[in-house]
C-alpha positions in Angstrom: 123.0 -66.6 237.5 123.6 -69.7 238.7 119.8 -71.3 238.0 117.6 -69.9 234.8 114.2 -71.1 234.4 111.7 -70.6 231.6 108.1 -71.6 231.6 106.8 -72.0 226.9 103.9 -71.0 227.1 104.8 -72.6 223.2 107.2 -74.1 221.3 108.1 -74.8 218.0 110.7 -77.6 217.0 113.0 -75.0 215.7 112.9 -73.0 218.6 113.8 -76.2 220.9 116.5 -76.4 219.0 117.6 -73.3 220.2 116.8 -73.8 223.5 119.1 -77.1 223.3 121.9 -75.5 221.6 122.2 -72.4 224.3 122.5 -75.1 227.2 119.5 -75.3 228.2 117.3 -78.5 229.8 113.8 -79.9 230.2 112.8 -80.6 233.6 108.9 -81.0 233.8 106.9 -78.4 231.9 110.1 -76.0 232.6 113.1 -75.4 230.9 116.0 -74.9 232.6 120.0 -73.9 233.1 121.7 -75.0 236.2 125.2 -74.9 236.8 126.1 -76.5 240.0 124.4 -79.8 241.5 125.0 -81.1 245.1 125.8 -85.6 245.8 127.4 -87.8 246.8 128.2 -85.0 249.3 130.2 -83.0 246.9 129.2 -80.0 244.9 129.8 -80.2 241.1 129.4 -78.1 238.2 127.1 -79.2 235.4 128.3 -80.0 232.5 125.7 -80.2 229.3 127.1 -82.7 226.6 125.4 -83.8 222.7 126.3 -86.0 220.4 126.4 -85.3 217.0 124.6 -88.0 215.3 126.1 -87.9 211.7 129.5 -89.2 213.6 127.3 -91.9 215.7 128.1 -95.4 214.7 127.2 -98.6 217.1 130.2 -100.8 218.4 131.0 -103.6 218.5 129.7 -104.2 222.0 126.3 -102.1 221.8 125.3 -104.3 218.7 125.7 -107.1 220.5 123.9 -105.7 223.4 121.3 -104.7 220.9 120.5 -107.9 219.8 121.3 -109.3 223.4 117.4 -107.1 224.3 116.5 -107.9 221.0 116.6 -111.6 220.4 114.5 -112.4 223.4 112.2 -109.1 224.4 109.5 -106.8 222.3 110.7 -102.9 221.8 108.2 -99.9 220.8 108.0 -96.5 220.4 105.2 -94.0 221.0 104.5 -90.8 221.9 104.8 -90.8 225.3 101.6 -92.9 227.6 102.0 -92.4 231.3 100.0 -96.1 232.8 100.2 -98.0 235.7 103.5 -100.1 234.9 105.3 -97.0 234.0 104.4 -95.7 237.1 105.2 -98.4 238.6 108.9 -98.5 237.0 109.0 -94.4 238.6 108.6 -95.5 242.3 111.9 -98.1 241.1 113.5 -95.6 240.2 112.7 -92.9 242.7 114.2 -94.6 245.2 118.2 -94.9 243.0 117.4 -91.6 242.3 120.1 -88.4 244.4 119.0 -85.0 244.1 115.5 -83.9 243.8 112.4 -85.4 241.6 108.7 -85.6 241.4 106.8 -87.5 243.7 105.0 -89.5 240.4 106.1 -89.8 236.4 102.4 -88.3 235.4 104.4 -84.7 237.5 107.3 -85.7 236.4 106.6 -85.6 232.3 103.7 -82.7 232.8 103.0 -81.0 236.3 99.6 -82.3 236.8 98.8 -80.2 233.5 96.2 -81.6 230.4 99.7 -81.4 228.1 102.4 -79.3 227.6 104.6 -78.1 225.0 107.2 -80.9 224.3 106.9 -83.4 221.9 107.5 -86.8 223.9 108.1 -89.8 222.9 108.9 -92.9 224.4 110.8 -96.4 224.0 109.4 -99.3 225.3 110.6 -103.1 226.0 108.6 -105.6 227.4 109.0 -109.3 228.1 105.6 -110.6 227.0 103.2 -108.5 229.1 105.5 -107.4 231.4 106.9 -103.8 231.1 110.4 -103.9 232.2 112.1 -100.7 230.1 110.8 -97.5 229.2 112.5 -94.3 228.5 111.8 -90.6 227.1 112.7 -87.9 224.6 111.7 -84.7 223.2 111.8 -84.2 219.0 113.6 -80.5 218.1 113.4 -80.2 214.2 117.3 -81.0 214.2 117.6 -82.7 218.0 116.5 -84.8 220.5 116.8 -84.9 224.0 116.8 -87.8 226.2 114.9 -87.0 229.6 114.5 -90.1 232.2 114.8 -93.8 231.9 113.6 -95.9 233.5 114.1 -100.1 233.9 113.2 -103.1 236.1 115.8 -104.2 238.6 115.2 -107.8 237.9 116.5 -107.7 234.5 119.4 -105.4 235.8 121.9 -108.0 233.8 120.4 -106.3 230.4 121.6 -103.2 230.1 118.2 -101.5 229.2 119.2 -98.1 230.8 122.2 -98.4 227.7 120.0 -99.9 225.5 116.6 -97.5 225.3 119.4 -94.1 225.3 121.1 -96.1 222.2 117.4 -97.0 220.8 116.4 -93.5 221.7 119.8 -92.3 219.0 119.1 -94.8 216.7 116.0 -93.2 216.4 117.2 -90.0 216.2 119.7 -91.4 213.2 116.4 -93.0 211.3 114.7 -89.8 211.6 117.3 -87.4 210.0 118.3 -85.2 213.1 121.9 -84.3 213.5 121.5 -84.0 217.7 121.4 -86.1 220.1 121.8 -84.2 223.6 121.9 -87.4 226.4 121.5 -84.6 229.2 124.1 -84.1 231.3 127.1 -85.4 233.5 129.7 -83.7 236.0 132.8 -81.9 236.2 134.4 -85.3 238.4 133.9 -88.7 238.1 130.3 -89.3 238.3 127.5 -91.7 238.3 126.3 -90.1 235.2 129.6 -90.6 232.9 127.8 -94.0 231.0 126.7 -91.8 228.7 129.9 -90.8 227.3 130.2 -94.8 226.4 127.5 -93.4 223.5 129.6 -91.9 221.4 132.2 -89.0 221.1 130.7 -86.1 222.9 131.0 -82.0 223.0 130.2 -79.8 225.4 129.1 -75.8 226.9 131.5 -74.2 228.0 131.0 -71.0 229.9 132.2 -69.3 226.9 128.6 -70.5 225.3 129.7 -72.3 222.7 130.3 -76.2 222.0 133.7 -77.6 221.8 135.1 -80.8 222.3 135.0 -82.8 225.1 138.6 -83.4 225.6 139.3 -80.1 225.7 137.0 -80.0 228.9 139.4 -78.4 232.1 137.7 -79.0 235.5 139.2 -76.4 236.6 137.9 -73.8 235.2 133.8 -74.6 236.4 132.5 -72.7 238.7 132.2 -75.5 241.6 135.6 -75.4 241.2 136.4 -71.5 242.2 133.4 -72.3 245.1 135.4 -74.8 246.8 138.8 -73.5 246.1 137.3 -69.6 247.6 135.6 -71.6 250.7 138.7 -73.9 251.4 140.5 -70.2 251.8 138.1 -69.0 253.4 137.6 -72.5 256.4 141.4 -72.3 257.1 141.5 -68.8 257.7 138.5 -68.8 259.9 140.8 -71.5 261.9 143.9 -69.0 261.8 141.5 -67.0 264.1 140.5 -69.9 267.0 136.9 -70.8 265.3 135.1 -73.7 264.4 133.6 -74.0 261.2 131.1 -76.3 259.8 130.9 -76.8 255.8 127.7 -77.6 255.0 126.7 -78.2 251.5 122.9 -76.6 250.4 121.0 -78.4 247.9 118.1 -76.0 248.1 120.4 -73.2 246.5 118.2 -73.5 243.4 115.4 -71.3 245.4 117.2 -68.7 245.6 116.6 -67.8 241.9 112.7 -69.1 241.7 109.8 -67.0 241.7 108.8 -63.8 243.4 110.3 -64.7 246.5 114.0 -65.9 244.9 115.2 -62.5 247.5 113.9 -64.0 250.5 115.8 -67.7 250.3 119.4 -68.9 250.6 121.0 -69.0 247.2 125.3 -69.5 248.5 125.5 -73.2 247.0 128.3 -74.1 249.9 127.5 -72.0 253.6 130.1 -71.8 256.2 129.0 -71.9 259.7 130.7 -69.7 262.0 127.7 -70.5 264.6 124.8 -69.1 266.3 123.5 -66.1 268.3 120.5 -64.6 268.9 120.1 -63.4 265.7 120.3 -66.5 264.3 122.6 -68.8 262.3 125.2 -66.8 261.1 127.3 -68.3 257.4 130.2 -66.5 254.9 130.1 -68.5 251.9 131.4 -67.1 248.4 129.2 -65.7 245.9 130.5 -66.9 242.5 128.1 -64.6 240.5 130.3 -61.6 242.7 132.9 -62.8 242.9 133.0 -62.2 246.6 132.3 -63.3 250.1 129.4 -63.2 251.9 128.1 -63.0 255.5 124.2 -62.9 257.0 122.4 -64.7 259.0 119.8 -67.5 257.8 116.4 -68.9 259.2 114.9 -72.1 258.2 111.6 -71.3 256.7 108.7 -72.6 258.0 106.7 -72.8 255.4 109.1 -74.9 253.2 106.5 -77.3 251.9 104.3 -74.8 250.0 107.2 -73.8 248.6 109.1 -77.4 247.8 107.1 -79.1 244.6 109.6 -82.1 244.7 111.0 -84.3 247.0 114.5 -85.1 248.2 116.5 -87.5 247.9 117.0 -90.0 251.1 120.4 -89.0 250.6 119.6 -85.1 251.6 117.9 -86.5 254.6 120.5 -89.3 256.1 123.8 -87.4 254.9 126.1 -85.5 257.2 126.9 -83.4 255.0 123.7 -80.8 253.7 121.8 -78.7 255.4 118.7 -80.5 254.0 115.9 -77.4 255.0 115.3 -74.7 252.6 116.6 -71.7 254.8 115.7 -67.5 254.2 118.1 -64.7 254.4 118.2 -62.4 257.5 120.4 -59.4 258.0 123.4 -59.0 255.8 126.7 -58.1 256.9 128.7 -58.0 254.2 127.7 -58.3 250.9 130.6 -58.7 247.6 133.8 -58.6 249.6 137.0 -60.0 249.8 138.7 -62.7 252.3 139.5 -60.3 254.6 136.8 -58.3 255.5 134.8 -61.1 255.7 137.4 -62.4 258.3 137.1 -59.7 260.2 133.8 -59.9 260.6 134.1 -63.1 261.3 136.0 -62.6 264.5 134.8 -59.5 266.0 131.3 -61.2 266.1 132.8 -64.5 268.3 133.5 -62.0 270.8 130.0 -61.3 270.8 129.2 -62.4 274.0 126.5 -64.7 272.8 127.9 -65.8 270.1 127.6 -69.9 270.3 130.3 -72.4 268.0 129.6 -75.7 266.2 130.6 -78.4 268.6 133.8 -79.7 267.8 132.4 -83.4 266.1 
């Protein structure tokens, strides 16, 4: 499945190690597996990474960064304790963030619960009494996972995001842990690549094994196959004289969550053929069935009741995004071939009520 979720009611440190080693990551009070991400007007595959702390040794440049911070600022470790100053840094972070994000730091860490099953710690950096950076990480038995780094933009020149990540790794090394999970990167170059500066990484493969990151093959990812299949689809539709519009649909994960999942669109890259009296008609490649789908979709009138995270401004202003939660209507084709979906599209184009996307 492209998206898997789990809400653990209890979680030992050893069990958390197992989840991390199996490609899961934490989001608020949930554990997730997610294969795809829509940001920067592109579709990416998520690549989980980890570092063997037994082989970690800060480079000369990293040691210089650490000295520069520690010679001027005060650094503390402790259990995660959100407060007004940390919430203010989180508010700054929200303005930079791409994707979906919780409204407050407290919601991010605990989703309104009194406590969680996770053992979450923090690294804080102070300039006198002023909090200028904080990062959060979870502890397992032999592992640790980085969650979130926040910093004051007025102190950008000190590379505080990199610094707190280094301090997390240093904490893991000092407490005898073997694996440090700094989150994920993407299958194409992106802003997440700063994590790779930490040290040699392994990546979680499609075969559910960990391998050296230098052996990663971008042309084996789910997003690569979706992009290629979508190119074939749009080329075929264009040859039919149609004017297809390719969208990125960041809400596709809602099609995998909760008892209502069957009602929501789960195509990450729907291709709009046009509208008729039954709604918008879209086609797309389903990577799970390795086939094409053709269906009607409709905007969900109660979308706010299902969404507990805020979309970034990019989704609201970017022209590449289908920025609304969509329900599925009647399905004309499921798990079909390219020829089958093109044949049905050609028949649909002859309907008298077919309205095609504009050419702009």
